[in-house]
Structures are given as C-alpha cells and as structure tokens.
C-alpha positions in Angstrom: -26.1 10.3 -15.2 -22.9 9.8 -13.2 -24.3 11.6 -10.1 -27.5 9.6 -10.1 -25.5 6.3 -10.4 -23.3 7.4 -7.4 -26.3 8.3 -5.3 -28.0 5.0 -6.1 -24.9 3.0 -5.3 -24.4 4.9 -2.0 -28.0 4.3 -1.0 -27.6 0.6 -1.9 -24.5 0.3 0.3 -26.2 1.9 3.2 -29.3 -0.2 2.8 -27.1 -3.4 2.6 -25.9 -2.6 6.1 -29.2 -1.4 7.7 -31.7 -3.9 6.2 -30.1 -7.1 7.7 -29.4 -5.2 11.0 -33.0 -4.1 11.3 -34.3 -7.6 10.4 -32.1 -9.0 13.1 -33.3 -6.5 15.7 -37.0 -6.8 14.9 -37.1 -10.6 14.4 -37.1 -13.4 16.8 -33.8 -14.1 18.6 -32.7 -17.6 17.8 -29.3 -19.2 18.2 -28.0 -19.1 14.6 -29.8 -15.9 13.5 -26.8 -13.6 14.2 -24.4 -15.6 12.0 -27.0 -15.7 9.2 -27.6 -12.0 9.5 -23.9 -11.2 9.4 -23.4 -13.5 6.4 -26.2 -11.8 4.5 -24.9 -8.4 5.5 -21.3 -9.2 4.4 -22.5 -10.8 1.1 -24.7 -7.9 0.2 -22.2 -5.3 1.1 -19.3 -6.8 -0.9 -21.5 -7.7 -3.9 -22.7 -4.1 -4.1 -19.2 -2.9 -3.7 -17.9 -5.0 -6.6 -20.8 -3.8 -8.8 -20.1 -0.2 -7.8 -16.4 -0.6 -8.8 -17.3 -2.1 -12.1 -19.9 0.6 -12.9 -17.9 3.6 -11.7 -14.4 2.8 -12.7 -14.9 0.7 -15.8 -13.9 3.4 -18.2 -11.5 3.2 -21.1 -7.7 3.4 -20.6 -5.3 5.3 -22.9 -1.9 3.8 -23.1 1.1 6.1 -22.9 4.1 6.0 -25.2 6.1 2.9 -24.4 9.5 4.7 -24.2 8.1 7.4 -21.9 6.4 4.9 -19.7 9.6 2.8 -19.4 11.7 5.8 -18.6 9.2 7.0 -15.9 9.0 3.5 -14.5 12.7 3.2 -14.3 13.0 6.5 -12.6 10.3 5.6 -10.1 12.0 2.3 -9.3 15.3 4.1 -8.6 13.5 6.3 -6.0 11.9 3.2 -4.5 15.2 1.4 -4.3 16.9 4.4 -2.7 14.1 4.7 -0.1 14.2 1.0 0.7 17.9 0.9 1.1 17.8 3.9 3.5 14.7 2.8 5.4 15.7 -0.9 5.8 19.3 0.0 6.9 18.0 2.5 9.5 15.6 -0.1 10.9 18.4 -2.6 11.1 20.7 -0.1 12.7 18.0 0.8 15.2 17.6 -2.8 16.2 21.4 -3.3 16.4 21.9 -0.1 18.5 19.1 -1.1 20.8 20.7 -4.4 21.7 24.3 -3.2 21.7 23.7 0.0 23.6 21.7 -1.8 26.4 24.5 -4.4 26.7 27.1 -1.7 26.7 25.3 0.2 29.5 25.1 -3.1 31.5 28.8 -3.7 31.0 29.6 -0.1 32.0 27.6 -0.4 35.2 29.7 -3.4 36.2 33.2 -2.2 35.0 33.9 1.3 33.8 37.1 0.3 32.0 35.2 -1.2 29.1 34.0 2.2 27.9 36.1 2.1 24.7 35.0 -1.4 23.7 31.4 -0.6 24.3 31.6 2.6 22.3 33.1 0.7 19.3 30.3 -1.9 19.3 27.6 0.8 19.4 29.4 2.8 16.6 29.6 -0.4 14.5 25.9 -0.8 14.8 25.3 2.8 13.7 27.5 2.3 10.7 24.8 0.1 9.2 22.6 3.1 8.7 25.4 5.1 7.1 26.1 2.2 4.6 22.4 2.2 3.6 22.5 6.0 3.1 25.7 5.6 1.0 24.0 2.9 -1.2 21.0 5.2 -1.7 23.3 8.0 -2.9 24.9 5.6 -5.3 21.6 4.5 -6.7 20.4 8.1 -7.2 23.5 9.3 -9.0 
C-alpha cells in the first residue's frame, strides 16, 4: 500500500509540472498567459506536496521518557553552545585579523619601525579565537 501511494504521489508531482507547461506551449500565446500558467503550476505543485507530506509522514509518534529526553536535550544543547562559541569567535577573529593585518602591512610599508606595534594588534585580534575556544572547553567540561 505504501509503495503504490508513493508512486501515485510522485506521478502527481511530475504531472503538476508538465501539464501546465504543455498547456502553455500548445496554447495560444497571450500577454498574461505565462503568469497564469506559472500560478497554476506553483499552486498545483505545493498543494500536492502538502498532501504528500500529510499522507506519507502522518504516522503516530511515541514519546520517550521525559527524564531521558531532557538529559539528551541538555547534552545536545551543550554541544551546540560549544560549537557556536568556537565558530562565532573564529569568524570574528578572521574579520579582525583581516582588517588589522592589512592595516599593519600598510603601516610597515611606510615605516618599518612599527613592526612590534603591528604585531601586537594582529595578535590581539587572534586572541578572540582563543577565548572562544577556551569558552567551549569550559562548556564541555
């Protein structure tokens, strides 16, 4: 039964694309005909898609134990928080290093005595990524 339903829904989706397209190609070309054909095509496609979702994925759901679900959710959120702190800090550090390193190279090309100051500013920008990594280690432990 499930296989027949899937085949019928796939055929309906394919026909919802080809029937309006063929009607447009074979019919008389008028000014508003393309918009009408596209509107019919989009409406049919998404209507069949919603019906397919309801029919194929409308099964029953079994709830897990609440304590186990809460524990697994908390563990998952810890991993997401660690990933976000590392990822966002490295993106910020990349933006900071891009601007400070290009400014440091410009300053070095004019005066080579500013090497130490330029190096400090670039290192401060890279420190942002290290702080994000440190926070993610704190979250995971």
